[in-house]
N, C-alpha and C positions, 0 to 999 in steps of 0.2 A: 504493500500500500504506500511505499515511499514515493513512487511515481505519482500516485493520486494526490498525495499531500503537496508535492512539488507543483503539480498542475494547478491545484486550488490556490496555492500561494501566489503563483504567477497571475492567476485570474484576479485575485484580490488586489495585487499590485496594479493591474491594468485599471480596475475600477477606481483605485486611489488616484491614478493619473488623470482619470476622467472627472474627478471631483465628486464621485458617488460613494457615499459611505456604505460599507457592507460588514457583515459579521458571519462567522462560520457557524453553520447549523450542526446539531448533534449528528454524529456519524461520519463527519469529515468528508462529505462528498459534494456538498453544495454550499452556496452562500445566500444569505438573505440581505437584500439591499433596500435602500430608501432613495427614491428619485424625486427631488424637489422640482415642481412644475412651474412654468411661467404663468403669467396672469391671464393669458388668452383662454377664453372659455371653450368647453367641449360641447359641440352640438349633438343632440340626440332627440328621439321621439318625445322625451319628457321635457324638452326645452334645453336651453344652454345653461351650463353649470361650470363653475370654476372649482378646481381641485388643487389643494396646496401641495400635495405629494402623493405618491403611490409606493406600495411595497411590492417587492418581487423576490423570486428565488431563481438561482441559476439552474439551468438544465444542461448538463455537460459543460463544455467550455465555450459553446458557441451561441447559446440562446438563453432567454429568460422567460419565466412565466409570471405574469402580473397576478398578484394575489388580492390586493385590496387598494382602494375602495371597491365595493362590489361591481360597479359597471366595468371596471378594467379586468375583472376575473374572466369575463366572457371573451376576451380577445385571444387570438391564436398566439403561439409562441413568437417572440420577437427575436430576430437575428441580431447578433452583436457585430457581425462582420462589417468593417468599414467605420464603426463608431469610434471616435477618438475623444469625445467630450460628452458631458451630460446633455448638452443641447442636441447632439446627434442622436442620442438614445431617445430623448423626448420626441424628436421628429419622427422616429420610427413608430413610437407608441401612438402619436397623433394620427399618422397615416393609417395604421391598423384600425384605430377608433373610427376614423372618417369612412373607411371602406365598409365597416360593419354597419355604420349608421345608414349608408346608402342602400345596403342590402335590405335592411329592415324597412326602409321607406318603400322599396319595391314590394315587400310583403304587405305593407299597409295599403298600397295602391291596389294590389290584387284583391284584398278584402273589400276595399271601397267600391270596386267595380261590381262586386256581388251585393252591395248594399249593406255591408257589415262594417261596423265601427269598432276597431280594436282599441285597447287601452295599453299604455306603456307600463312595464314593470321593471324592477331591478335597475332603476336609474336610466330607463330608456333602452335597455339592451334585450328586452323580451317583449313581444307583442302578444297580448292575451285577448280573447273574446269569448263570450258565454256560449255554452252548448245548447241552451234552450231546455235544460233539464230542470227538474224540481229543485235540485241542489244548486243554488245560484253561484256557489263557489266552484262548480265543476266546469272550469274554463279550459279551452284549448289554448296552446301557446305556440308561438313561432319564434325560432331562433334564426331562421333565414327564410327566404322567399319560397322554398320548395317543399318544406316538410312541416307537418303539424305534430306537436307533442301532445299525446292523449292525457286526459286528467286521471289522477288516481282516485278521485271522488266520483260520485255518480254511478254509472253501470259497473265500473271496475273497482268499486270500493271493496276493500278486504281481499281482493284477488291479487296474486303475485304473478307477474309475467315470468315465463321461463327463459326469455331472451330479451335483451334491451330493445331490439328492433320492434318488438311487439308493442312498445309504448309510443310508437310514432307511425304516421301514415303520410303518404305523398299528397301534396296539394294537387287535386285533380283539375287539369286544364279544361275539362268538359263542363265543369260547373258554370252555370250562367247567372245564377241568382242565389240569394241566401238560403232559400228553401231547398235548392239542389244540394248545397253543402250540408245543410242540417240533416236531410234525409240520408245522404250518402254516409255521413259521419255516424249518425245514429245506427244505421244498419251495420256499419263496420264494428262499432262498439258492441252491439248485441252479439254479432258472430264471435268476436274476440272474447266476450264474457262467457259464452257457452264453451268455447275452447279452453279457456283458463280454468273454468269450474271443473271440467272433466279431467284436467291435469293435476288437480289439487292433491290427489292422493299421494303418488310419488311425484315430485317435481321433475325428476329425471329417472328414466328406467335404467336400472343397473345393468351393466354389461355382463356377459357370460364370464365366468372365472377364467383368468388367463394364467396358464402354468408358469412356474418360476423359470423354466428353461428359456423364456423370452429374453432374459438377461444375457443368454449365451447366443442370441441371434437366430433362434428358430422361427419358423413361420407362425404368426399370431392367429388366433381365432377371431372371426369377425365380431366386432362390437355391435351392441344394439344401435338402431338407427336414431333413437331419440337424442336430440341435441346436435346431430351432424348438420353442419351449415352448408347451404348451397346458395350461390349467387347466380341469378339469371340476368344476362346483359344483352341489350339491343332493342331495336324498334319492334321486333316481333316477340321475342322472349319477354321483354319488359312489360308487355301488355297481355301476356298469356296468363290471365287470372285463373283459368280452369286448370292449367298445368301446375301452377304454384299451389293452388288449393289442394289438388290431388296429391302432390308430393308432401304437403303438410299432413294430410290424412294418413300417408304412409309412414310418417314418423320423422320427417326431416324439418329443419328450420329453413325457411326460404325467404330471400330478399330479392327484389327485382329493381334494376336500374336501366334507364334508357340509353345512356351514353357511356363511352369508355371513361370519360372524365369522372362521371358520377360513380362508376365502378371503382376507380382508384380512390376516390374520396371515401367510399364505403369501407375500404380496407384500412382507412385511418381510424375507423370507429370499431370495426369487428374483424375477426380473422375467419375467413371462409375456407373450408376444406376442399371445395370443388367449385369450379365456375363453368357454366354453360353460356356460350357467347354466340350471337349471330355472326356470320361471316362478314356481313356489312353492318357497321355501327356508325351511321351518320357519315361524317367526313373521315372517320377512322375505320380500320379493319380489325376483325377479330384476331387475325394473325399478329397485328401490332400489339394487341392487348397482352399477349403472352409474354413478350419481352418487357413490356411496361410493368407488369405485375412482379416479375423477377427482380426488377430494379428497386422495389420497395424495401425499406429497412426490415430485416428479419424474415422476409419471404424468400424461400429458396427455390421451391419447385411445386407450387400449387398447381394441381392438374387442371387444364382447361380443355373442355370439349367444344369443338366448333360445330355449329348447326347451320346447314345451308338450306336454301329454298328448294334446290334440286341438285342432283348429283353432278359434280364437275371434277373430273379427274385432276386437272392442274391444281385446283384448290386443295383437293385431298392430299396430293403429293406435297404441296407446300406446307400443309398442316403437319404432315409427318416430319418434314425436314426441320421445322422449328420446335418440335417436341410437344405438339398437342397430344393430349391424352386420348383423343378420339375425334372422329369426323362422322357426323350423322346427318340425315336428311329429313326434312319435314314430310309429313306430319309426325309429331312426337306422341308416343304412347307412354303415359306416366308409369305404368307398371314395368315396361321395358326399360325406361330411363332409370327407374329405381334399382332394377337388377344390375344395370351397368354401373350405377353409383356404388352399390355394395361391392362390386368386383374391384373398382378402382380404389375405394377407400380401405379395403381390406388388404391391399398390397402395401408392403413397406419397402419396395424396391428403391425408392429415393425419398429423402426427407423433404417434407413440405415447408418446414420453418426452421431457420437456423437457430443454433443454441449459442449462448454466451456463458462463459464461466463467471458467475457473479453471485456474491453472497448477500442475501437479504434476510432479515428477521421474519420468522413465521410463527404464528400462534395457532396451534391445532385446536380442534373443537373440544378436546378434553382438557384444555388449559395448558398443555405442555408447550414450551418454547422450542423452536428448532431454527434451522437456517437452510437456505438453498445453496447448492454448489454450482448449478447451472440453471439458466432460465431461457424461455422462448415464448413466442406469442401465445401458444396454446398449451403450455405445460412447463414443468420444472422438475428438477431432481432435488428432493428434500432429504437432508441427512437426519433421519429420525426413524425409530421403530414405528411401524404402521400396524395399529391394532385391528383395523377393519379388514375384512376379506378383500382380496383383489377384485376390483370391479364395483365395490360398494362406493357410495358417494359420501364424502365428508366435507364439512365446511372448515375453512381456515381463514386467517387474516394475514396479509402480506404488507409489511411496512415499507413505504417509500419515503425515506427521510428527506430526500431532496425536494419532494413536493409537499411535504408536511401532511401526508394523508395515509390512511390505512385502507387497503382494498379488501373487500369481502369476496371470497372466491369459493366456488364449489368444485371439489377435486375428485377424480376417480383414479385410484391406484391401478396402474397397468403392469408394472413389474417391480420386483424387489431384488435388491442386491445385498447379500449377506457380507458382514465384515470379513476381510481376508488380509492377514498380516497387518501391515500398517495402514491399509486402505479402509476407509470408513464405509459402512453400509448405509442403506437408505431406501427410498422408494421413488420411482419415476411416476409422476402424476400427470394426468390430462385435465386441463381446465374445462369444466362442463358448464359453468355459469358464473357471472359476475354480478356484483351489486350495481345499482343504477349509476351510470356514467363511469363506473370503475374500469371497464374494459378499454374505453377510449384513453383514459389516463395511463393504463398499463402499456398500450401501444405507443403512446407518445413517449413514455419513459424509455421503452426499449429502443425506439428510433434514435433517441439521444445517446443511448449506450453504444449502439452500432456505429454511430458517428464519432464516438469518443476514443481517443488513444488509450484510455484507461482500461478498455476491454478488448479482448481478442476473440474472434470467432473460432470455435472448435469444430471438429468433424461431428 
């Protein structure tokens, strides 16, 4: 950890040269800083407001995360590259704030075109509007112009979503008035309510027991479908509600996006185990999406199946040459697709997500403390005895000291390593579920790790 301490000291010295006071956070991996702001106000949906200062924490050696006041918390990570003074850093923050404000104004315009008047929350960083339910506090919220955050009150009260994406829905461009939106959203909430109510018994179906010989590289047994995530991408697949619905009935979690850009953005929020993409995606091509996904931090070889409108041998050959997991032709049959998904996901021929050797504090559901020795987007190796049978789901908490937060994670033990000689034992776990907004924080954290010289990728 000497290199880590040196890097942090260098970063602290850089902030000192910029005139930005910082202090080291517990754990020795990040700094907490205070940026004094100029008198110019910040414009938002809630009006213009002056802020004297903001607080942030460093993420790796190249970015910061704004923590408070609350309106700044909603900003994306701010890059430090090219900043040589506090004024430079403030300019970056103001540019991000202005971009978010413009995005929310587009969202407000979309609502106004339907005859809906939204109200600003969180200092103008969230746009809310009532659902029309008996519970007047059951409001929908928009963080951007394309997606609606569903309320935990009203129809979904006391029901827990098994995946974060179940708590949001795309803004439908076919809505022409407020009643269209209310009918569409109410129907969606009722369908989701029924689905969540039926899932309440076990949140996640436990997988079949996996023998200990997995640690020695033998072929695994297929795991249960529940929780396996699929992303549908493209103008045809993104609108194939029947296919998505049937795949969900067969036990998969499904998300649909219309464009390659939206697909890449989705990977900043969640980690999908398989992607189905139209061969034509607007101005982009499904073939290009394969390489774009592999360029994302922590993504190694997520399988992508290309879907064509009709058979074209040149496209099939091109798909094979770039490493597509498959090439299939419309129309799609959900049962046949599900069988193909099972086959692809049960194969461990190539790793989907890269691992990093990184130590984080973990608290198991029985109260014991432990630590990770390696981490990835959808799993970790935890140096601890695992009391639950392999395949059973346990809850744990993972501490991210740099972000000042603790993540709630549901884990499934998939293999166990017994101590041998000086080597410590432990269990390899798959992440089956995250607390609300925790997965996006985890992905952001890992992205910074992959970009940091403090961590090195392992096989």
